[in-house]
KOLTORZA-28003 format. One record per residue (C-alpha): residue number from 1; x, y, z. Coordinates in nm, 2 decimals, padded with zeros to 4 digits. Layout:
N
PT	NUM	X	Y	Z
...
This chain:
203
PT	1	-01.66	04.59	-03.86
PT	2	-01.86	04.29	-03.75
PT	3	-02.07	04.29	-04.07
PT	4	-01.75	04.26	-04.28
PT	5	-01.87	04.55	-04.49
PT	6	-01.59	04.64	-04.74
PT	7	-01.70	05.01	-04.75
PT	8	-01.61	05.05	-04.38
PT	9	-01.26	04.92	-04.44
PT	10	-01.19	05.08	-04.78
PT	11	-01.29	05.44	-04.69
PT	12	-01.04	05.49	-04.40
PT	13	-00.78	05.31	-04.62
PT	14	-00.84	05.55	-04.91
PT	15	-00.78	05.86	-04.70
PT	16	-00.39	05.83	-04.72
PT	17	-00.41	05.81	-05.10
PT	18	-00.63	06.12	-05.11
PT	19	-00.40	06.30	-04.86
PT	20	-00.10	06.27	-05.10
PT	21	-00.24	06.57	-05.28
PT	22	-00.09	06.83	-05.05
PT	23	00.25	06.67	-05.09
PT	24	00.20	06.68	-05.47
PT	25	00.11	07.05	-05.44
PT	26	00.44	07.11	-05.25
PT	27	00.64	06.93	-05.52
PT	28	00.47	07.14	-05.79
PT	29	00.53	07.46	-05.60
PT	30	00.90	07.40	-05.55
PT	31	00.96	07.29	-05.91
PT	32	00.75	07.58	-06.04
PT	33	00.98	07.83	-05.88
PT	34	01.28	07.66	-06.04
PT	35	01.11	07.67	-06.38
PT	36	01.00	08.04	-06.35
PT	37	01.33	08.15	-06.20
PT	38	01.18	08.31	-05.89
PT	39	01.45	08.16	-05.68
PT	40	01.68	08.43	-05.83
PT	41	01.49	08.69	-05.62
PT	42	01.55	08.47	-05.31
PT	43	01.92	08.52	-05.34
PT	44	01.89	08.89	-05.30
PT	45	01.69	08.85	-04.97
PT	46	01.82	08.77	-04.62
PT	47	01.59	08.47	-04.61
PT	48	01.79	08.15	-04.55
PT	49	01.73	07.83	-04.73
PT	50	01.61	07.67	-04.40
PT	51	01.36	07.95	-04.34
PT	52	01.24	07.92	-04.70
PT	53	01.18	07.55	-04.69
PT	54	01.02	07.55	-04.34
PT	55	00.78	07.83	-04.45
PT	56	00.68	07.62	-04.75
PT	57	00.64	07.30	-04.54
PT	58	00.43	07.48	-04.27
PT	59	00.19	07.62	-04.52
PT	60	00.13	07.29	-04.70
PT	61	00.12	07.10	-04.37
PT	62	-00.16	07.32	-04.25
PT	63	-00.34	07.28	-04.58
PT	64	-00.30	06.91	-04.55
PT	65	-00.44	06.90	-04.20
PT	66	-00.74	07.10	-04.31
PT	67	-00.79	06.85	-04.59
PT	68	-00.77	06.56	-04.35
PT	69	-01.05	06.71	-04.15
PT	70	-01.27	06.73	-04.46
PT	71	-01.17	06.37	-04.55
PT	72	-01.28	06.27	-04.20
PT	73	-01.62	06.45	-04.23
PT	74	-01.68	06.29	-04.57
PT	75	-01.60	05.95	-04.44
PT	76	-01.83	05.99	-04.14
PT	77	-02.12	06.19	-04.28
PT	78	-02.13	06.07	-04.64
PT	79	-02.01	05.71	-04.63
PT	80	-02.14	05.65	-04.27
PT	81	-01.81	05.51	-04.15
PT	82	-01.79	05.51	-03.77
PT	83	-01.51	05.71	-03.61
PT	84	-01.44	05.56	-03.27
PT	85	-01.10	05.71	-03.21
PT	86	-00.97	06.05	-03.09
PT	87	-00.97	06.35	-03.32
PT	88	-00.65	06.47	-03.16
PT	89	-00.48	06.14	-03.23
PT	90	-00.61	06.14	-03.58
PT	91	-00.47	06.49	-03.65
PT	92	-00.14	06.42	-03.48
PT	93	-00.08	06.09	-03.67
PT	94	-00.19	06.25	-04.00
PT	95	00.07	06.53	-03.94
PT	96	00.32	06.25	-03.88
PT	97	00.22	06.11	-04.22
PT	98	00.26	06.45	-04.39
PT	99	00.60	06.49	-04.24
PT	100	00.71	06.16	-04.40
PT	101	00.56	06.24	-04.74
PT	102	00.68	06.60	-04.76
PT	103	01.03	06.52	-04.63
PT	104	01.07	06.28	-04.93
PT	105	00.92	06.55	-05.16
PT	106	01.20	06.78	-05.05
PT	107	01.46	06.52	-05.16
PT	108	01.28	06.47	-05.50
PT	109	01.25	06.85	-05.55
PT	110	01.63	06.89	-05.50
PT	111	01.70	06.69	-05.81
PT	112	01.39	06.77	-06.03
PT	113	01.35	07.09	-06.22
PT	114	01.02	07.05	-06.40
PT	115	00.66	07.02	-06.27
PT	116	00.58	06.74	-06.51
PT	117	00.87	06.53	-06.39
PT	118	00.78	06.60	-06.02
PT	119	00.41	06.50	-06.08
PT	120	00.52	06.18	-06.25
PT	121	00.75	06.09	-05.97
PT	122	00.49	06.15	-05.70
PT	123	00.24	05.94	-05.89
PT	124	00.49	05.67	-05.94
PT	125	00.62	05.66	-05.58
PT	126	00.31	05.74	-05.38
PT	127	-00.03	05.71	-05.55
PT	128	00.00	05.40	-05.77
PT	129	00.19	05.18	-05.52
PT	130	-00.05	05.28	-05.24
PT	131	-00.34	05.10	-05.42
PT	132	-00.15	04.77	-05.45
PT	133	00.12	04.76	-05.19
PT	134	-00.01	04.95	-04.89
PT	135	-00.26	04.69	-04.77
PT	136	-00.55	04.89	-04.91
PT	137	-00.71	04.60	-05.11
PT	138	-00.51	04.30	-05.00
PT	139	-00.30	04.26	-04.68
PT	140	00.07	04.35	-04.70
PT	141	00.25	04.06	-04.85
PT	142	00.50	03.89	-04.62
PT	143	00.59	03.61	-04.87
PT	144	00.92	03.78	-04.97
PT	145	01.15	04.02	-04.79
PT	146	01.16	04.25	-05.09
PT	147	00.79	04.29	-05.12
PT	148	00.75	04.34	-04.75
PT	149	01.02	04.61	-04.73
PT	150	00.87	04.79	-05.04
PT	151	00.53	04.80	-04.87
PT	152	00.66	04.93	-04.54
PT	153	00.88	05.19	-04.71
PT	154	00.55	05.36	-04.82
PT	155	00.42	05.61	-04.57
PT	156	00.06	05.52	-04.68
PT	157	00.10	05.16	-04.56
PT	158	00.14	05.29	-04.20
PT	159	-00.15	05.54	-04.23
PT	160	-00.38	05.28	-04.37
PT	161	-00.31	05.07	-04.06
PT	162	-00.35	05.38	-03.83
PT	163	-00.68	05.50	-03.99
PT	164	-00.85	05.16	-03.97
PT	165	-00.75	05.12	-03.61
PT	166	-00.87	05.47	-03.53
PT	167	-01.20	05.45	-03.72
PT	168	-01.30	05.09	-03.66
PT	169	-01.13	04.99	-03.33
PT	170	-01.10	05.32	-03.15
PT	171	-00.74	05.26	-03.06
PT	172	-00.53	05.53	-02.90
PT	173	-00.17	05.66	-02.94
PT	174	-00.03	05.40	-02.70
PT	175	-00.16	05.11	-02.93
PT	176	-00.04	05.28	-03.24
PT	177	00.31	05.36	-03.13
PT	178	00.49	05.13	-03.38
PT	179	00.35	05.28	-03.71
PT	180	00.36	05.63	-03.56
PT	181	00.73	05.60	-03.47
PT	182	00.81	05.45	-03.82
PT	183	00.64	05.75	-03.98
PT	184	00.82	05.99	-03.75
PT	185	01.16	05.83	-03.82
PT	186	01.09	05.84	-04.20
PT	187	00.98	06.20	-04.18
PT	188	01.27	06.33	-03.96
PT	189	01.53	06.14	-04.17
PT	190	01.40	06.25	-04.51
PT	191	01.34	06.61	-04.39
PT	192	01.69	06.64	-04.26
PT	193	01.83	06.50	-04.59
PT	194	01.61	06.73	-04.79
PT	195	01.73	07.03	-04.59
PT	196	02.09	06.93	-04.64
PT	197	02.05	06.89	-05.01
PT	198	01.88	07.22	-05.06
PT	199	02.10	07.51	-05.16
PT	200	01.99	07.87	-05.21
PT	201	02.11	07.92	-05.56
PT	202	01.99	07.97	-05.91
PT	203	01.75	07.71	-06.05
């Protein structure tokens, strides 16, 4: 970005905020089934809780990856943002981001029973902080340990860094190993905890 155009920096940074929507849809789907009582039917089937959750995750992960392709096309074709990286790396690292977000959603859905509450929590945890703490507008603050840890606890912070590096610098997986591994660690940890918390029972 030699011309220091804010548009070229903002659009790749906004993609993680937009891609929270599939995670929100997953949260609403899980809590809707609790509200409607359809989990009662699950008890009478041979489907295990693990199979149920992995089926849900796979469907929304695929939807999210499709959405990420559309987001890439809008950024490149509509906003004229150059994409200098690899499409394969973009999709792989975006899936890493979805794993981190959706793993945390499984934990939230284990305790929440209404769609309104789930929507409020997702907005409060992901969307609003992403505008101010993820390095989208201002760099991540390192003035205090608390603010720095809060920023780096957000999956969007790492995807903002990844997207700007892919779009504007054309970096590859070997240069983006640190944020990719952080997202993978967050995703595997939260997914494991979410699966352990889930019980196939009445809502």
